[in-house]
MILUMKOL-774338 format. One record per residue (C-alpha): residue number from 1; chain; residue in one letter; x, y, z. Coordinates in nm, 3 decimals, padded with zeros to 5 digits, always signed. Each point is the difference from the previous one (the first is absolute). Layout:
<recs>
+-----+--------+--------+---------+---------+---------+
! num ! chaine ! residu !      px !      py !      pz !
+-----+--------+--------+---------+---------+---------+
! NUM !      A !      A !       X !       Y !       Z !
...
+-----+--------+--------+---------+---------+---------+
</recs>
This chain:
<recs>
+-----+--------+--------+---------+---------+---------+
! num ! chaine ! residu !      px !      py !      pz !
+-----+--------+--------+---------+---------+---------+
!   1 !      A !      M ! -05.120 ! +00.208 ! +08.771 !
!   2 !      A !      A ! -00.300 ! +00.122 ! -00.197 !
!   3 !      A !      R ! +00.054 ! +00.121 ! -00.356 !
!   4 !      A !      D ! -00.227 ! +00.208 ! -00.220 !
!   5 !      A !      L ! -00.085 ! -00.077 ! -00.360 !
!   6 !      A !      S ! -00.161 ! +00.286 ! -00.194 !
!   7 !      A !      I ! -00.095 ! -00.018 ! -00.367 !
!   8 !      A !      T ! -00.179 ! +00.265 ! -00.202 !
!   9 !      A !      R ! -00.140 ! -00.076 ! -00.345 !
!  10 !      A !      V ! -00.213 ! +00.197 ! -00.243 !
!  11 !      A !      Y ! -00.261 ! -00.198 ! -00.192 !
!  12 !      A !      N ! -00.220 ! +00.079 ! -00.299 !
!  13 !      A !      A ! -00.310 ! -00.063 ! +00.209 !
!  14 !      A !      T ! -00.243 ! +00.175 ! +00.229 !
!  15 !      A !      P ! +00.017 ! -00.036 ! +00.379 !
!  16 !      A !      Q ! -00.316 ! -00.214 ! -00.024 !
!  17 !      A !      Q ! +00.163 ! -00.238 ! -00.250 !
!  18 !      A !      L ! +00.299 ! -00.045 ! +00.229 !
!  19 !      A !      W ! -00.227 ! -00.040 ! +00.301 !
!  20 !      A !      D ! -00.191 ! -00.273 ! -00.183 !
!  21 !      A !      A ! +00.327 ! -00.172 ! -00.096 !
!  22 !      A !      W ! +00.085 ! -00.024 ! +00.372 !
!  23 !      A !      T ! -00.348 ! -00.080 ! +00.133 !
!  24 !      A !      Q ! -00.177 ! -00.218 ! -00.261 !
!  25 !      A !      P ! +00.107 ! -00.368 ! +00.009 !
!  26 !      A !      E ! -00.020 ! -00.056 ! -00.376 !
!  27 !      A !      Q ! +00.216 ! +00.307 ! -00.063 !
!  28 !      A !      L ! +00.249 ! -00.074 ! +00.279 !
!  29 !      A !      A ! +00.052 ! -00.347 ! -00.149 !
!  30 !      A !      R ! +00.128 ! +00.159 ! -00.323 !
!  31 !      A !      W ! +00.304 ! +00.163 ! +00.161 !
!  32 !      A !      W ! +00.065 ! -00.107 ! +00.361 !
!  33 !      A !      G ! +00.342 ! -00.155 ! +00.046 !
!  34 !      A !      K ! +00.332 ! +00.041 ! -00.170 !
!  35 !      A !      R ! +00.047 ! -00.123 ! -00.355 !
!  36 !      A !      G ! +00.005 ! -00.380 ! +00.005 !
!  37 !      A !      W ! -00.241 ! -00.018 ! +00.294 !
!  38 !      A !      N ! -00.374 ! +00.016 ! -00.059 !
!  39 !      A !      A ! -00.288 ! +00.049 ! +00.240 !
!  40 !      A !      K ! -00.237 ! -00.294 ! +00.028 !
!  41 !      A !      P ! -00.337 ! +00.168 ! -00.068 !
!  42 !      A !      E ! -00.184 ! -00.243 ! +00.226 !
!  43 !      A !      S ! +00.234 ! +00.093 ! +00.289 !
!  44 !      A !      I ! -00.078 ! +00.371 ! -00.005 !
!  45 !      A !      E ! -00.207 ! +00.124 ! +00.292 !
!  46 !      A !      L ! -00.046 ! +00.377 ! +00.031 !
!  47 !      A !      D ! -00.225 ! +00.150 ! +00.266 !
!  48 !      A !      V ! +00.084 ! +00.361 ! -00.078 !
!  49 !      A !      R ! -00.111 ! +00.190 ! +00.311 !
!  50 !      A !      P ! +00.175 ! +00.110 ! +00.318 !
!  51 !      A !      G ! +00.058 ! -00.320 ! +00.197 !
!  52 !      A !      G ! -00.066 ! -00.214 ! -00.307 !
!  53 !      A !      T ! +00.256 ! -00.254 ! -00.110 !
!  54 !      A !      F ! +00.175 ! -00.092 ! -00.321 !
!  55 !      A !      R ! +00.169 ! -00.319 ! -00.110 !
!  56 !      A !      V ! +00.174 ! -00.074 ! -00.331 !
!  57 !      A !      T ! +00.202 ! -00.309 ! -00.091 !
!  58 !      A !      T ! +00.245 ! +00.014 ! -00.288 !
!  59 !      A !      V ! +00.149 ! -00.300 ! -00.178 !
!  60 !      A !      S ! +00.344 ! -00.024 ! -00.161 !
!  61 !      A !      D ! -00.006 ! -00.081 ! -00.372 !
!  62 !      A !      E ! +00.337 ! -00.170 ! +00.046 !
!  63 !      A !      D ! -00.060 ! -00.255 ! +00.274 !
!  64 !      A !      G ! -00.360 ! +00.039 ! +00.119 !
!  65 !      A !      S ! +00.099 ! +00.124 ! +00.345 !
!  66 !      A !      E ! -00.250 ! +00.230 ! +00.169 !
!  67 !      A !      M ! +00.024 ! +00.319 ! +00.203 !
!  68 !      A !      T ! -00.291 ! +00.160 ! +00.186 !
!  69 !      A !      N ! -00.039 ! +00.367 ! +00.088 !
!  70 !      A !      E ! -00.262 ! +00.089 ! +00.256 !
!  71 !      A !      G ! -00.089 ! +00.283 ! +00.228 !
!  72 !      A !      T ! -00.262 ! +00.237 ! +00.133 !
!  73 !      A !      Y ! -00.111 ! +00.329 ! -00.153 !
!  74 !      A !      D ! +00.041 ! +00.295 ! +00.234 !
!  75 !      A !      E ! -00.109 ! +00.296 ! -00.216 !
!  76 !      A !      V ! -00.222 ! -00.022 ! -00.305 !
!  77 !      A !      Q ! -00.065 ! +00.333 ! -00.177 !
!  78 !      A !      P ! -00.125 ! -00.072 ! -00.354 !
!  79 !      A !      P ! +00.149 ! +00.075 ! -00.245 !
!  80 !      A !      H ! +00.296 ! +00.171 ! +00.164 !
!  81 !      A !      R ! +00.155 ! -00.192 ! +00.291 !
!  82 !      A !      L ! +00.042 ! -00.355 ! +00.128 !
!  83 !      A !      T ! +00.198 ! -00.098 ! +00.308 !
!  84 !      A !      F ! +00.064 ! -00.349 ! +00.127 !
!  85 !      A !      G ! +00.258 ! -00.100 ! +00.257 !
!  86 !      A !      E ! +00.315 ! +00.202 ! -00.065 !
!  87 !      A !      T ! -00.107 ! +00.087 ! -00.357 !
!  88 !      A !      V ! -00.158 ! +00.319 ! -00.137 !
!  89 !      A !      V ! -00.110 ! +00.035 ! -00.364 !
!  90 !      A !      T ! -00.130 ! +00.334 ! -00.131 !
!  91 !      A !      F ! -00.141 ! +00.103 ! -00.338 !
!  92 !      A !      T ! +00.021 ! +00.366 ! -00.104 !
!  93 !      A !      K ! -00.158 ! +00.133 ! -00.319 !
!  94 !      A !      L ! +00.238 ! +00.210 ! -00.208 !
!  95 !      A !      D ! -00.098 ! +00.295 ! -00.220 !
!  96 !      A !      D ! +00.080 ! -00.196 ! -00.318 !
!  97 !      A !      G ! -00.256 ! -00.271 ! +00.080 !
!  98 !      A !      R ! +00.253 ! -00.252 ! +00.128 !
!  99 !      A !      T ! +00.026 ! -00.118 ! +00.360 !
! 100 !      A !      E ! +00.297 ! -00.011 ! +00.234 !
! 101 !      A !      M ! +00.008 ! -00.308 ! +00.219 !
! 102 !      A !      H ! +00.220 ! +00.013 ! +00.307 !
! 103 !      A !      F ! +00.079 ! -00.323 ! +00.185 !
! 104 !      A !      H ! +00.176 ! +00.001 ! +00.336 !
! 105 !      A !      T ! +00.067 ! -00.292 ! +00.230 !
! 106 !      A !      T ! +00.218 ! -00.068 ! +00.300 !
! 107 !      A !      T ! +00.164 ! -00.340 ! +00.031 !
! 108 !      A !      E ! +00.247 ! -00.185 ! +00.218 !
! 109 !      A !      A ! +00.150 ! -00.164 ! -00.312 !
! 110 !      A !      Q ! +00.377 ! +00.036 ! -00.010 !
! 111 !      A !      D ! +00.245 ! +00.052 ! -00.287 !
! 112 !      A !      E ! -00.047 ! -00.280 ! -00.256 !
! 113 !      A !      L ! -00.362 ! -00.068 ! +00.097 !
! 114 !      A !      F ! -00.075 ! +00.375 ! -00.011 !
! 115 !      A !      Q ! +00.154 ! +00.024 ! -00.349 !
! 116 !      A !      R ! -00.205 ! -00.299 ! -00.123 !
! 117 !      A !      M ! -00.312 ! +00.151 ! +00.153 !
! 118 !      A !      S ! +00.066 ! +00.336 ! -00.169 !
! 119 !      A !      K ! +00.051 ! -00.164 ! -00.339 !
! 120 !      A !      G ! -00.312 ! -00.211 ! +00.048 !
! 121 !      A !      V ! -00.217 ! +00.302 ! +00.079 !
! 122 !      A !      E ! +00.142 ! +00.192 ! -00.299 !
! 123 !      A !      S ! -00.073 ! -00.301 ! -00.222 !
! 124 !      A !      A ! -00.358 ! -00.020 ! +00.128 !
! 125 !      A !      F ! -00.048 ! +00.371 ! -00.072 !
! 126 !      A !      D ! +00.130 ! -00.058 ! -00.356 !
! 127 !      A !      R ! -00.268 ! -00.268 ! -00.032 !
! 128 !      A !      L ! -00.257 ! +00.245 ! +00.138 !
! 129 !      A !      E ! +00.088 ! +00.244 ! -00.277 !
! 130 !      A !      E ! -00.049 ! -00.278 ! -00.257 !
! 131 !      A !      A ! -00.333 ! -00.099 ! +00.156 !
! 132 !      A !      L ! -00.124 ! +00.360 ! -00.024 !
! 133 !      A !      A ! +00.096 ! +00.035 ! -00.367 !
! 134 !      A !      P ! -00.295 ! +00.023 ! -00.240 !
+-----+--------+--------+---------+---------+---------+
</recs>
């Protein structure tokens, strides 16, 4: 059974800064993955266009194990909307100069795996906030 994971965060950044954090390899490497897992910069491949692909490998600080995320971009609307697979990420400028980021994905992950996935995504978004800090 498919389950939805939706997370909304507000960042002290412009939509363009968030867009760049998702679409520029050197910036993605600073935050992608939950705490304790780090993206291998040399593994990051981002062809940010409809039909383009992405690939990112993260490595565990604890035991060196690797996990690869990959997919195909469906919609690319800079700097407001990215869709890939079952995932949609939007960036909306707020009146106070901050930006609301909304992340939504659909997954077949069940119970414990879904909980671990949710915590991992939240952790990555904490790291994104740190990466955006001046």
